[in-house]
PDB file of N, CA, C and O in Angstrom, chain B, residues numbered from 101:
ATOM      1  N   MET B 101       2.127  15.731 -19.234  1.00  0.00           N
ATOM      2  CA  MET B 101       3.138  15.179 -18.033  1.00  0.00           C
ATOM      3  C   MET B 101       3.442  13.851 -18.513  1.00  0.00           C
ATOM      4  O   MET B 101       2.539  13.136 -18.947  1.00  0.00           O
ATOM      5  N   ASN B 102       4.546  13.497 -18.473  1.00  0.00           N
ATOM      6  CA  ASN B 102       4.987  12.090 -18.798  1.00  0.00           C
ATOM      7  C   ASN B 102       5.256  11.346 -17.531  1.00  0.00           C
ATOM      8  O   ASN B 102       5.609  11.894 -16.486  1.00  0.00           O
ATOM      9  N   LYS B 103       5.062  10.025 -17.693  1.00  0.00           N
ATOM     10  CA  LYS B 103       5.085   9.184 -16.622  1.00  0.00           C
ATOM     11  C   LYS B 103       6.445   9.150 -15.727  1.00  0.00           C
ATOM     12  O   LYS B 103       6.428   8.701 -14.581  1.00  0.00           O
ATOM     13  N   THR B 104       7.589   9.644 -16.320  1.00  0.00           N
ATOM     14  CA  THR B 104       8.831   9.782 -15.602  1.00  0.00           C
ATOM     15  C   THR B 104       8.564  10.905 -14.749  1.00  0.00           C
ATOM     16  O   THR B 104       8.807  10.725 -13.556  1.00  0.00           O
ATOM     17  N   HIS B 105       8.067  12.156 -15.137  1.00  0.00           N
ATOM     18  CA  HIS B 105       8.008  13.060 -14.223  1.00  0.00           C
ATOM     19  C   HIS B 105       6.835  12.810 -13.141  1.00  0.00           C
ATOM     20  O   HIS B 105       6.889  13.431 -12.080  1.00  0.00           O
ATOM     21  N   THR B 106       5.916  12.030 -13.358  1.00  0.00           N
ATOM     22  CA  THR B 106       4.734  11.613 -12.502  1.00  0.00           C
ATOM     23  C   THR B 106       5.664  10.754 -11.428  1.00  0.00           C
ATOM     24  O   THR B 106       5.553  11.061 -10.241  1.00  0.00           O
ATOM     25  N   ILE B 107       6.226  10.096 -11.657  1.00  0.00           N
ATOM     26  CA  ILE B 107       6.946   8.985 -10.680  1.00  0.00           C
ATOM     27  C   ILE B 107       8.015   9.634  -9.876  1.00  0.00           C
ATOM     28  O   ILE B 107       8.252   9.376  -8.696  1.00  0.00           O
ATOM     29  N   SER B 108       8.707  10.590 -10.695  1.00  0.00           N
ATOM     30  CA  SER B 108       9.697  11.594  -9.710  1.00  0.00           C
ATOM     31  C   SER B 108       9.023  12.299  -8.737  1.00  0.00           C
ATOM     32  O   SER B 108       9.496  12.483  -7.615  1.00  0.00           O
ATOM     33  N   LYS B 109       7.652  12.816  -9.194  1.00  0.00           N
ATOM     34  CA  LYS B 109       6.995  13.700  -8.246  1.00  0.00           C
ATOM     35  C   LYS B 109       6.444  12.744  -7.001  1.00  0.00           C
ATOM     36  O   LYS B 109       6.348  13.129  -5.836  1.00  0.00           O
ATOM     37  N   MET B 110       6.158  11.639  -7.410  1.00  0.00           N
ATOM     38  CA  MET B 110       5.617  10.755  -6.419  1.00  0.00           C
ATOM     39  C   MET B 110       6.702  10.334  -5.362  1.00  0.00           C
ATOM     40  O   MET B 110       6.521  10.322  -4.144  1.00  0.00           O
ATOM     41  N   ASP B 111       7.929   9.971  -6.063  1.00  0.00           N
ATOM     42  CA  ASP B 111       9.181   9.765  -4.965  1.00  0.00           C
ATOM     43  C   ASP B 111       9.360  10.890  -4.197  1.00  0.00           C
ATOM     44  O   ASP B 111       9.887  10.615  -3.119  1.00  0.00           O
ATOM     45  N   GLU B 112       9.071  12.275  -4.382  1.00  0.00           N
ATOM     46  CA  GLU B 112       9.442  13.330  -3.483  1.00  0.00           C
ATOM     47  C   GLU B 112       8.357  13.433  -2.443  1.00  0.00           C
ATOM     48  O   GLU B 112       8.640  13.930  -1.353  1.00  0.00           O
ATOM     49  N   GLU B 113       6.943  12.934  -2.733  1.00  0.00           N
ATOM     50  CA  GLU B 113       5.873  13.020  -1.865  1.00  0.00           C
ATOM     51  C   GLU B 113       5.653  11.971  -0.995  1.00  0.00           C
ATOM     52  O   GLU B 113       5.078  12.075   0.089  1.00  0.00           O
ATOM     53  N   ILE B 114       6.127  10.920  -1.488  1.00  0.00           N
ATOM     54  CA  ILE B 114       5.997   9.646  -0.740  1.00  0.00           C
ATOM     55  C   ILE B 114       7.234   8.920  -0.336  1.00  0.00           C
ATOM     56  O   ILE B 114       7.874   8.199  -1.101  1.00  0.00           O
ATOM     57  N   LYS B 115       7.567   9.176   1.048  1.00  0.00           N
ATOM     58  CA  LYS B 115       8.882   8.633   1.531  1.00  0.00           C
ATOM     59  C   LYS B 115       8.876   7.046   1.958  1.00  0.00           C
ATOM     60  O   LYS B 115       9.891   6.478   2.361  1.00  0.00           O
ATOM     61  N   ASN B 116       7.901   6.557   1.849  1.00  0.00           N
ATOM     62  CA  ASN B 116       7.407   5.169   2.460  1.00  0.00           C
ATOM     63  C   ASN B 116       7.453   4.257   1.073  1.00  0.00           C
ATOM     64  O   ASN B 116       6.626   4.386   0.170  1.00  0.00           O
ATOM     65  N   ASP B 117       8.447   3.407   1.055  1.00  0.00           N
ATOM     66  CA  ASP B 117       8.776   2.449  -0.246  1.00  0.00           C
ATOM     67  C   ASP B 117       7.554   1.496  -0.511  1.00  0.00           C
ATOM     68  O   ASP B 117       7.160   1.237  -1.648  1.00  0.00           O
ATOM     69  N   SER B 118       6.936   0.951   0.744  1.00  0.00           N
ATOM     70  CA  SER B 118       6.032   0.233   0.360  1.00  0.00           C
ATOM     71  C   SER B 118       4.625   0.515  -0.149  1.00  0.00           C
ATOM     72  O   SER B 118       3.919  -0.243  -0.815  1.00  0.00           O
ATOM     73  N   ILE B 119       4.324   1.830   0.316  1.00  0.00           N
ATOM     74  CA  ILE B 119       3.183   2.769   0.015  1.00  0.00           C
ATOM     75  C   ILE B 119       3.414   3.032  -1.548  1.00  0.00           C
ATOM     76  O   ILE B 119       2.510   2.825  -2.358  1.00  0.00           O
ATOM     77  N   ARG B 120       4.698   3.508  -1.931  1.00  0.00           N
ATOM     78  CA  ARG B 120       5.067   3.877  -3.320  1.00  0.00           C
ATOM     79  C   ARG B 120       4.849   2.582  -4.269  1.00  0.00           C
ATOM     80  O   ARG B 120       4.248   2.632  -5.342  1.00  0.00           O
ATOM     81  N   GLN B 121       5.356   1.560  -3.785  1.00  0.00           N
ATOM     82  CA  GLN B 121       5.222   0.410  -4.512  1.00  0.00           C
ATOM     83  C   GLN B 121       3.835   0.201  -4.890  1.00  0.00           C
ATOM     84  O   GLN B 121       3.494   0.107  -6.070  1.00  0.00           O
ATOM     85  N   LEU B 122       2.929   0.116  -3.789  1.00  0.00           N
ATOM     86  CA  LEU B 122       1.680  -0.180  -3.772  1.00  0.00           C
ATOM     87  C   LEU B 122       0.674   0.787  -4.772  1.00  0.00           C
ATOM     88  O   LEU B 122      -0.258   0.410  -5.483  1.00  0.00           O
ATOM     89  N   ARG B 123       1.118   1.947  -4.597  1.00  0.00           N
ATOM     90  CA  ARG B 123       0.310   2.975  -5.653  1.00  0.00           C
ATOM     91  C   ARG B 123       0.802   2.853  -7.197  1.00  0.00           C
ATOM     92  O   ARG B 123       0.050   3.114  -8.136  1.00  0.00           O
ATOM     93  N   LEU B 124       2.084   2.447  -7.350  1.00  0.00           N
ATOM     94  CA  LEU B 124       2.691   2.473  -8.700  1.00  0.00           C
ATOM     95  C   LEU B 124       2.028   1.022  -9.254  1.00  0.00           C
ATOM     96  O   LEU B 124       1.615   0.998 -10.414  1.00  0.00           O
ATOM     97  N   LEU B 125       1.936  -0.111  -8.466  1.00  0.00           N
ATOM     98  CA  LEU B 125       1.358  -1.237  -9.144  1.00  0.00           C
ATOM     99  C   LEU B 125      -0.038  -1.043  -9.277  1.00  0.00           C
ATOM    100  O   LEU B 125      -0.547  -1.644 -10.223  1.00  0.00           O
ATOM    101  N   ARG B 126      -0.820  -0.326  -8.540  1.00  0.00           N
ATOM    102  CA  ARG B 126      -2.233   0.084  -8.780  1.00  0.00           C
ATOM    103  C   ARG B 126      -2.366   0.814 -10.090  1.00  0.00           C
ATOM    104  O   ARG B 126      -3.135   0.403 -10.959  1.00  0.00           O
ATOM    105  N   LEU B 127      -1.623   1.896 -10.245  1.00  0.00           N
ATOM    106  CA  LEU B 127      -1.508   2.772 -11.269  1.00  0.00           C
ATOM    107  C   LEU B 127      -1.413   1.994 -12.455  1.00  0.00           C
ATOM    108  O   LEU B 127      -2.112   2.245 -13.436  1.00  0.00           O
ATOM    109  N   HIS B 128      -0.608   1.084 -12.424  1.00  0.00           N
ATOM    110  CA  HIS B 128      -0.410   0.090 -13.669  1.00  0.00           C
ATOM    111  C   HIS B 128      -1.399  -1.215 -13.886  1.00  0.00           C
ATOM    112  O   HIS B 128      -1.138  -2.183 -14.600  1.00  0.00           O
ATOM    113  N   GLY B 129      -2.525  -1.027 -13.149  1.00  0.00           N
ATOM    114  CA  GLY B 129      -3.549  -2.129 -13.179  1.00  0.00           C
ATOM    115  C   GLY B 129      -3.498  -3.256 -12.326  1.00  0.00           C
ATOM    116  O   GLY B 129      -4.279  -4.202 -12.419  1.00  0.00           O
ATOM    117  N   GLY B 130      -2.405  -3.148 -11.332  1.00  0.00           N
ATOM    118  CA  GLY B 130      -2.603  -4.200 -10.204  1.00  0.00           C
ATOM    119  C   GLY B 130      -3.675  -3.879  -9.288  1.00  0.00           C
ATOM    120  O   GLY B 130      -4.093  -2.770  -8.955  1.00  0.00           O
ATOM    121  N   LYS B 131      -4.113  -5.227  -8.875  1.00  0.00           N
ATOM    122  CA  LYS B 131      -5.363  -5.231  -8.060  1.00  0.00           C
ATOM    123  C   LYS B 131      -4.965  -5.882  -6.493  1.00  0.00           C
ATOM    124  O   LYS B 131      -4.235  -6.872  -6.447  1.00  0.00           O
ATOM    125  N   ILE B 132      -5.360  -5.414  -5.545  1.00  0.00           N
ATOM    126  CA  ILE B 132      -5.036  -6.242  -4.262  1.00  0.00           C
ATOM    127  C   ILE B 132      -5.966  -7.435  -4.204  1.00  0.00           C
ATOM    128  O   ILE B 132      -7.194  -7.348  -4.212  1.00  0.00           O
ATOM    129  N   THR B 133      -5.234  -8.614  -4.142  1.00  0.00           N
ATOM    130  CA  THR B 133      -5.795  -9.777  -3.951  1.00  0.00           C
ATOM    131  C   THR B 133      -5.669 -10.662  -2.734  1.00  0.00           C
ATOM    132  O   THR B 133      -6.341 -11.676  -2.544  1.00  0.00           O
ATOM    133  N   ARG B 134      -4.639 -10.126  -1.840  1.00  0.00           N
ATOM    134  CA  ARG B 134      -4.787 -10.522  -0.476  1.00  0.00           C
ATOM    135  C   ARG B 134      -3.847  -9.566   0.382  1.00  0.00           C
ATOM    136  O   ARG B 134      -2.927  -8.904  -0.097  1.00  0.00           O
ATOM    137  N   SER B 135      -4.181  -9.592   1.587  1.00  0.00           N
ATOM    138  CA  SER B 135      -3.457  -8.477   2.397  1.00  0.00           C
ATOM    139  C   SER B 135      -3.705  -9.181   4.232  1.00  0.00           C
ATOM    140  O   SER B 135      -4.656  -9.881   4.578  1.00  0.00           O
ATOM    141  N   SER B 136      -2.874  -8.853   4.874  1.00  0.00           N
ATOM    142  CA  SER B 136      -3.185  -8.939   6.342  1.00  0.00           C
ATOM    143  C   SER B 136      -4.521  -8.209   6.667  1.00  0.00           C
ATOM    144  O   SER B 136      -4.961  -7.418   5.832  1.00  0.00           O
ATOM    145  N   THR B 137      -5.188  -8.425   7.826  1.00  0.00           N
ATOM    146  CA  THR B 137      -6.310  -7.710   8.110  1.00  0.00           C
ATOM    147  C   THR B 137      -6.286  -6.575   8.993  1.00  0.00           C
ATOM    148  O   THR B 137      -7.114  -5.677   9.148  1.00  0.00           O
ATOM    149  N   LYS B 138      -4.817  -6.860   9.718  1.00  0.00           N
ATOM    150  CA  LYS B 138      -4.303  -5.903  10.864  1.00  0.00           C
ATOM    151  C   LYS B 138      -2.812  -5.961  10.722  1.00  0.00           C
ATOM    152  O   LYS B 138      -2.197  -6.730   9.983  1.00  0.00           O
ATOM    153  N   VAL B 139      -2.285  -5.012  11.557  1.00  0.00           N
ATOM    154  CA  VAL B 139      -0.749  -5.037  11.708  1.00  0.00           C
ATOM    155  C   VAL B 139      -0.572  -6.009  12.789  1.00  0.00           C
ATOM    156  O   VAL B 139      -1.177  -5.944  13.859  1.00  0.00           O
ATOM    157  N   SER B 140       0.420  -7.064  12.422  1.00  0.00           N
ATOM    158  CA  SER B 140       0.469  -8.214  13.446  1.00  0.00           C
ATOM    159  C   SER B 140       1.992  -7.751  14.134  1.00  0.00           C
ATOM    160  O   SER B 140       2.719  -6.857  13.702  1.00  0.00           O
ATOM    161  N   GLU B 141       2.206  -8.482  15.129  1.00  0.00           N
ATOM    162  CA  GLU B 141       3.472  -8.278  15.984  1.00  0.00           C
ATOM    163  C   GLU B 141       4.405  -9.485  15.524  1.00  0.00           C
ATOM    164  O   GLU B 141       3.938 -10.618  15.407  1.00  0.00           O
ATOM    165  N   LEU B 142       5.549  -9.238  15.305  1.00  0.00           N
ATOM    166  CA  LEU B 142       6.636 -10.406  15.350  1.00  0.00           C
ATOM    167  C   LEU B 142       6.975 -10.740  16.566  1.00  0.00           C
ATOM    168  O   LEU B 142       6.671  -9.994  17.497  1.00  0.00           O
ATOM    169  N   SER B 143       7.660 -11.911  16.779  1.00  0.00           N
ATOM    170  CA  SER B 143       8.054 -12.556  18.073  1.00  0.00           C
ATOM    171  C   SER B 143       9.104 -11.422  18.778  1.00  0.00           C
ATOM    172  O   SER B 143       9.166 -11.311  20.002  1.00  0.00           O
ATOM    173  N   ASN B 144       9.823 -10.694  17.968  1.00  0.00           N
ATOM    174  CA  ASN B 144      10.629  -9.722  18.525  1.00  0.00           C
ATOM    175  C   ASN B 144      10.023  -8.358  18.726  1.00  0.00           C
ATOM    176  O   ASN B 144      10.749  -7.417  19.045  1.00  0.00           O
ATOM    177  N   GLY B 145       8.642  -8.197  18.544  1.00  0.00           N
ATOM    178  CA  GLY B 145       7.938  -6.999  19.034  1.00  0.00           C
ATOM    179  C   GLY B 145       7.793  -5.967  17.661  1.00  0.00           C
ATOM    180  O   GLY B 145       7.157  -4.925  17.814  1.00  0.00           O
ATOM    181  N   LEU B 146       8.254  -6.205  16.631  1.00  0.00           N
ATOM    182  CA  LEU B 146       8.383  -5.491  15.516  1.00  0.00           C
ATOM    183  C   LEU B 146       6.961  -5.646  14.741  1.00  0.00           C
ATOM    184  O   LEU B 146       6.528  -6.768  14.479  1.00  0.00           O
ATOM    185  N   PRO B 147       6.250  -4.452  14.386  1.00  0.00           N
ATOM    186  CA  PRO B 147       5.002  -4.537  13.551  1.00  0.00           C
ATOM    187  C   PRO B 147       5.415  -4.962  12.158  1.00  0.00           C
ATOM    188  O   PRO B 147       6.442  -4.670  11.546  1.00  0.00           O
ATOM    189  N   TYR B 148       4.313  -5.775  11.763  1.00  0.00           N
ATOM    190  CA  TYR B 148       4.761  -6.444  10.361  1.00  0.00           C
ATOM    191  C   TYR B 148       3.129  -6.334   9.664  1.00  0.00           C
ATOM    192  O   TYR B 148       2.108  -6.464  10.340  1.00  0.00           O
ATOM    193  N   PHE B 149       3.151  -6.078   8.228  1.00  0.00           N
ATOM    194  CA  PHE B 149       1.862  -6.160   7.384  1.00  0.00           C
ATOM    195  C   PHE B 149       2.332  -6.658   5.902  1.00  0.00           C
ATOM    196  O   PHE B 149       3.465  -6.494   5.449  1.00  0.00           O
ATOM    197  N   PHE B 150       1.519  -7.137   5.402  1.00  0.00           N
ATOM    198  CA  PHE B 150       1.620  -7.893   3.993  1.00  0.00           C
ATOM    199  C   PHE B 150       0.480  -7.533   3.263  1.00  0.00           C
ATOM    200  O   PHE B 150      -0.670  -7.528   3.702  1.00  0.00           O
ATOM    201  N   VAL B 151       0.957  -7.131   1.761  1.00  0.00           N
ATOM    202  CA  VAL B 151      -0.148  -7.070   0.922  1.00  0.00           C
ATOM    203  C   VAL B 151       0.293  -7.652  -0.302  1.00  0.00           C
ATOM    204  O   VAL B 151       1.430  -7.484  -0.743  1.00  0.00           O
ATOM    205  N   GLU B 152      -0.831  -8.521  -1.008  1.00  0.00           N
ATOM    206  CA  GLU B 152      -0.236  -8.873  -2.413  1.00  0.00           C
ATOM    207  C   GLU B 152      -1.038  -8.436  -3.636  1.00  0.00           C
ATOM    208  O   GLU B 152      -2.255  -8.275  -3.548  1.00  0.00           O
ATOM    209  N   LEU B 153      -0.487  -8.274  -4.580  1.00  0.00           N
ATOM    210  CA  LEU B 153      -1.394  -7.648  -5.713  1.00  0.00           C
ATOM    211  C   LEU B 153      -1.004  -8.470  -6.890  1.00  0.00           C
ATOM    212  O   LEU B 153       0.063  -9.079  -6.974  1.00  0.00           O
ATOM    213  N   THR B 154      -2.080  -8.442  -7.928  1.00  0.00           N
ATOM    214  CA  THR B 154      -2.100  -9.285  -9.120  1.00  0.00           C
ATOM    215  C   THR B 154      -2.208  -8.318 -10.202  1.00  0.00           C
ATOM    216  O   THR B 154      -3.159  -7.545 -10.320  1.00  0.00           O
ATOM    217  N   CYS B 155      -1.161  -8.382 -11.029  1.00  0.00           N
ATOM    218  CA  CYS B 155      -1.039  -7.676 -12.297  1.00  0.00           C
ATOM    219  C   CYS B 155      -2.087  -8.182 -13.360  1.00  0.00           C
ATOM    220  O   CYS B 155      -2.641  -9.276 -13.243  1.00  0.00           O
ATOM    221  N   GLU B 156      -2.297  -7.409 -14.293  1.00  0.00           N
ATOM    222  CA  GLU B 156      -3.395  -7.703 -15.491  1.00  0.00           C
ATOM    223  C   GLU B 156      -2.937  -8.966 -16.297  1.00  0.00           C
ATOM    224  O   GLU B 156      -3.704  -9.596 -17.025  1.00  0.00           O
ATOM    225  N   ASP B 157      -1.453  -9.321 -16.079  1.00  0.00           N
ATOM    226  CA  ASP B 157      -0.956 -10.300 -17.109  1.00  0.00           C
ATOM    227  C   ASP B 157      -0.944 -11.527 -15.978  1.00  0.00           C
ATOM    228  O   ASP B 157      -0.492 -12.618 -16.323  1.00  0.00           O
ATOM    229  N   GLY B 158      -1.371 -11.364 -14.825  1.00  0.00           N
ATOM    230  CA  GLY B 158      -1.426 -12.593 -14.027  1.00  0.00           C
ATOM    231  C   GLY B 158      -0.193 -12.699 -12.949  1.00  0.00           C
ATOM    232  O   GLY B 158      -0.218 -13.561 -12.070  1.00  0.00           O
ATOM    233  N   ARG B 159       0.761 -11.874 -13.060  1.00  0.00           N
ATOM    234  CA  ARG B 159       2.030 -11.708 -11.960  1.00  0.00           C
ATOM    235  C   ARG B 159       1.468 -11.373 -10.710  1.00  0.00           C
ATOM    236  O   ARG B 159       0.520 -10.590 -10.650  1.00  0.00           O
ATOM    237  N   GLN B 160       1.971 -11.900  -9.686  1.00  0.00           N
ATOM    238  CA  GLN B 160       1.722 -11.651  -8.431  1.00  0.00           C
ATOM    239  C   GLN B 160       2.921 -11.028  -7.738  1.00  0.00           C
ATOM    240  O   GLN B 160       4.055 -11.448  -7.968  1.00  0.00           O
ATOM    241  N   MET B 161       2.693 -10.058  -6.914  1.00  0.00           N
ATOM    242  CA  MET B 161       3.800  -9.380  -6.089  1.00  0.00           C
ATOM    243  C   MET B 161       3.515  -9.034  -4.823  1.00  0.00           C
ATOM    244  O   MET B 161       2.526  -8.327  -4.630  1.00  0.00           O
ATOM    245  N   GLY B 162       4.320  -9.462  -3.729  1.00  0.00           N
ATOM    246  CA  GLY B 162       4.049  -9.285  -2.545  1.00  0.00           C
ATOM    247  C   GLY B 162       4.607  -8.004  -2.059  1.00  0.00           C
ATOM    248  O   GLY B 162       5.494  -7.459  -2.716  1.00  0.00           O
ATOM    249  N   ILE B 163       4.162  -7.472  -0.956  1.00  0.00           N
ATOM    250  CA  ILE B 163       4.797  -6.328  -0.409  1.00  0.00           C
ATOM    251  C   ILE B 163       4.812  -6.358   1.124  1.00  0.00           C
ATOM    252  O   ILE B 163       3.781  -6.000   1.694  1.00  0.00           O
ATOM    253  N   PRO B 164       5.802  -6.721   1.808  1.00  0.00           N
ATOM    254  CA  PRO B 164       5.871  -6.710   3.041  1.00  0.00           C
ATOM    255  C   PRO B 164       6.346  -5.503   3.638  1.00  0.00           C
ATOM    256  O   PRO B 164       7.132  -4.791   3.012  1.00  0.00           O
ATOM    257  N   ALA B 165       5.904  -5.159   4.922  1.00  0.00           N
ATOM    258  CA  ALA B 165       6.573  -3.994   5.570  1.00  0.00           C
ATOM    259  C   ALA B 165       6.685  -4.102   7.042  1.00  0.00           C
ATOM    260  O   ALA B 165       5.882  -4.748   7.715  1.00  0.00           O
ATOM    261  N   TYR B 166       7.717  -3.443   7.539  1.00  0.00           N
ATOM    262  CA  TYR B 166       7.986  -3.666   8.937  1.00  0.00           C
ATOM    263  C   TYR B 166       8.021  -2.504   9.700  1.00  0.00           C
ATOM    264  O   TYR B 166       8.273  -1.496   9.039  1.00  0.00           O
ATOM    265  N   GLY B 167       7.810  -2.306  11.114  1.00  0.00           N
ATOM    266  CA  GLY B 167       7.864  -1.139  11.908  1.00  0.00           C
ATOM    267  C   GLY B 167       6.610  -0.061  11.429  1.00  0.00           C
ATOM    268  O   GLY B 167       5.483  -0.365  11.037  1.00  0.00           O
ATOM    269  N   ASP B 168       7.192   1.265  11.595  1.00  0.00           N
ATOM    270  CA  ASP B 168       6.296   2.292  11.082  1.00  0.00           C
ATOM    271  C   ASP B 168       5.682   2.115   9.813  1.00  0.00           C
ATOM    272  O   ASP B 168       4.479   2.315   9.651  1.00  0.00           O
ATOM    273  N   GLU B 169       6.628   1.661   8.689  1.00  0.00           N
ATOM    274  CA  GLU B 169       6.251   1.342   7.729  1.00  0.00           C
ATOM    275  C   GLU B 169       4.927   0.493   7.486  1.00  0.00           C
ATOM    276  O   GLU B 169       3.986   0.744   6.733  1.00  0.00           O
ATOM    277  N   ALA B 170       5.097  -0.426   8.217  1.00  0.00           N
ATOM    278  CA  ALA B 170       3.894  -1.561   8.443  1.00  0.00           C
ATOM    279  C   ALA B 170       2.551  -0.841   8.784  1.00  0.00           C
ATOM    280  O   ALA B 170       1.469  -1.089   8.253  1.00  0.00           O
ATOM    281  N   ILE B 171       2.782   0.060   9.722  1.00  0.00           N
ATOM    282  CA  ILE B 171       1.348   0.865  10.054  1.00  0.00           C
ATOM    283  C   ILE B 171       0.876   1.575   9.050  1.00  0.00           C
ATOM    284  O   ILE B 171      -0.340   1.558   8.858  1.00  0.00           O
ATOM    285  N   ALA B 172       1.804   2.414   8.128  1.00  0.00           N
ATOM    286  CA  ALA B 172       1.488   3.178   7.118  1.00  0.00           C
ATOM    287  C   ALA B 172       0.715   2.307   5.946  1.00  0.00           C
ATOM    288  O   ALA B 172      -0.409   2.581   5.525  1.00  0.00           O
ATOM    289  N   LEU B 173       1.465   1.299   5.538  1.00  0.00           N
ATOM    290  CA  LEU B 173       0.817   0.330   4.620  1.00  0.00           C
ATOM    291  C   LEU B 173      -0.560  -0.183   4.897  1.00  0.00           C
ATOM    292  O   LEU B 173      -1.470  -0.274   4.073  1.00  0.00           O
ATOM    293  N   CYS B 174      -0.595  -0.504   6.153  1.00  0.00           N
ATOM    294  CA  CYS B 174      -1.861  -1.244   6.469  1.00  0.00           C
ATOM    295  C   CYS B 174      -3.049   0.039   6.420  1.00  0.00           C
ATOM    296  O   CYS B 174      -4.196  -0.179   6.031  1.00  0.00           O
ATOM    297  N   ALA B 175      -2.683   1.094   6.776  1.00  0.00           N
ATOM    298  CA  ALA B 175      -3.613   2.156   6.751  1.00  0.00           C
ATOM    299  C   ALA B 175      -3.971   2.404   5.236  1.00  0.00           C
ATOM    300  O   ALA B 175      -5.136   2.508   4.850  1.00  0.00           O
ATOM    301  N   GLU B 176      -2.892   2.489   4.423  1.00  0.00           N
ATOM    302  CA  GLU B 176      -3.252   2.713   2.901  1.00  0.00           C
ATOM    303  C   GLU B 176      -4.063   1.712   2.299  1.00  0.00           C
ATOM    304  O   GLU B 176      -4.982   1.994   1.530  1.00  0.00           O
ATOM    305  N   THR B 177      -3.699   0.337   2.683  1.00  0.00           N
ATOM    306  CA  THR B 177      -4.132  -0.916   2.034  1.00  0.00           C
ATOM    307  C   THR B 177      -5.692  -0.672   2.404  1.00  0.00           C
ATOM    308  O   THR B 177      -6.458  -0.501   1.456  1.00  0.00           O
ATOM    309  N   LEU B 178      -6.146  -0.649   3.563  1.00  0.00           N
ATOM    310  CA  LEU B 178      -7.545  -0.749   4.016  1.00  0.00           C
ATOM    311  C   LEU B 178      -8.322   0.389   3.679  1.00  0.00           C
ATOM    312  O   LEU B 178      -9.547   0.280   3.626  1.00  0.00           O
ATOM    313  N   ASN B 179      -7.688   1.602   3.416  1.00  0.00           N
ATOM    314  CA  ASN B 179      -8.255   2.755   2.723  1.00  0.00           C
ATOM    315  C   ASN B 179      -8.645   2.449   1.313  1.00  0.00           C
ATOM    316  O   ASN B 179      -9.611   2.999   0.784  1.00  0.00           O
ATOM    317  N   LEU B 180      -7.960   1.647   0.758  1.00  0.00           N
ATOM    318  CA  LEU B 180      -7.959   1.381  -0.726  1.00  0.00           C
ATOM    319  C   LEU B 180      -9.292   0.286  -0.716  1.00  0.00           C
ATOM    320  O   LEU B 180     -10.231   0.444  -1.496  1.00  0.00           O
ATOM    321  N   LEU B 181      -9.254  -0.600   0.060  1.00  0.00           N
ATOM    322  CA  LEU B 181     -10.081  -1.714   0.077  1.00  0.00           C
ATOM    323  C   LEU B 181     -11.456  -1.296   0.660  1.00  0.00           C
ATOM    324  O   LEU B 181     -12.466  -1.803   0.174  1.00  0.00           O
ATOM    325  N   GLU B 182     -11.556  -0.385   1.691  1.00  0.00           N
ATOM    326  CA  GLU B 182     -12.850   0.039   2.286  1.00  0.00           C
ATOM    327  C   GLU B 182     -12.556   1.591   2.461  1.00  0.00           C
ATOM    328  O   GLU B 182     -12.099   2.023   3.519  1.00  0.00           O
ATOM    329  N   PRO B 183     -12.812   2.334   1.474  1.00  0.00           N
ATOM    330  CA  PRO B 183     -12.579   4.042   1.555  1.00  0.00           C
ATOM    331  C   PRO B 183     -13.484   4.589   2.843  1.00  0.00           C
ATOM    332  O   PRO B 183     -14.636   4.191   3.020  1.00  0.00           O
ATOM    333  N   CYS B 184     -12.986   5.315   3.508  1.00  0.00           N
ATOM    334  CA  CYS B 184     -13.862   5.822   4.648  1.00  0.00           C
ATOM    335  C   CYS B 184     -14.656   6.993   4.049  1.00  0.00           C
ATOM    336  O   CYS B 184     -14.161   7.676   3.152  1.00  0.00           O
ATOM    337  N   VAL B 185     -15.838   7.221   4.519  1.00  0.00           N
ATOM    338  CA  VAL B 185     -16.617   8.195   4.151  1.00  0.00           C
ATOM    339  C   VAL B 185     -16.931   8.976   5.283  1.00  0.00           C
ATOM    340  O   VAL B 185     -17.514   8.528   6.271  1.00  0.00           O
ATOM    341  N   MET B 186     -16.473  10.375   5.121  1.00  0.00           N
ATOM    342  CA  MET B 186     -16.776  11.231   6.291  1.00  0.00           C
ATOM    343  C   MET B 186     -18.299  11.819   6.375  1.00  0.00           C
ATOM    344  O   MET B 186     -18.771  12.368   5.380  1.00  0.00           O
ATOM    345  N   VAL B 187     -18.902  11.723   7.327  1.00  0.00           N
ATOM    346  CA  VAL B 187     -20.101  12.422   7.369  1.00  0.00           C
ATOM    347  C   VAL B 187     -20.101  13.564   8.311  1.00  0.00           C
ATOM    348  O   VAL B 187     -19.697  13.386   9.460  1.00  0.00           O
ATOM    349  N   ARG B 188     -20.431  14.472   8.001  1.00  0.00           N
ATOM    350  CA  ARG B 188     -20.685  15.713   8.715  1.00  0.00           C
ATOM    351  C   ARG B 188     -21.829  15.796   9.425  1.00  0.00           C
ATOM    352  O   ARG B 188     -22.892  15.505   8.877  1.00  0.00           O
ATOM    353  N   SER B 189     -21.787  16.207  10.751  1.00  0.00           N
ATOM    354  CA  SER B 189     -23.103  16.215  11.627  1.00  0.00           C
ATOM    355  C   SER B 189     -23.578  17.597  11.551  1.00  0.00           C
ATOM    356  O   SER B 189     -22.770  18.505  11.358  1.00  0.00           O
ATOM    357  N   ARG B 190     -25.038  17.860  11.710  1.00  0.00           N
ATOM    358  CA  ARG B 190     -25.493  19.151  11.371  1.00  0.00           C
ATOM    359  C   ARG B 190     -25.707  19.557  12.790  1.00  0.00           C
ATOM    360  O   ARG B 190     -26.130  20.682  13.053  1.00  0.00           O
TER     361      ARG B 190
END
């Protein structure tokens, strides 16, 4: 499978631009170097979240998100930083 096909398939599955950016950058060696710890609320009431990635060559890229996209990006980022482990009770 070539990379073009992989990216096209990802575009179909992920409608959220900020999550797509985050996953693509991580796929190409980007590391999360800074992020908000929670979704903030701007003065107009709009949810906001930010994550910064640093590429292997030292370039940095910030991904801001607003509204529902902010909530989704926060969940994705926190899952990547601290993956949840599900424990089944007996």
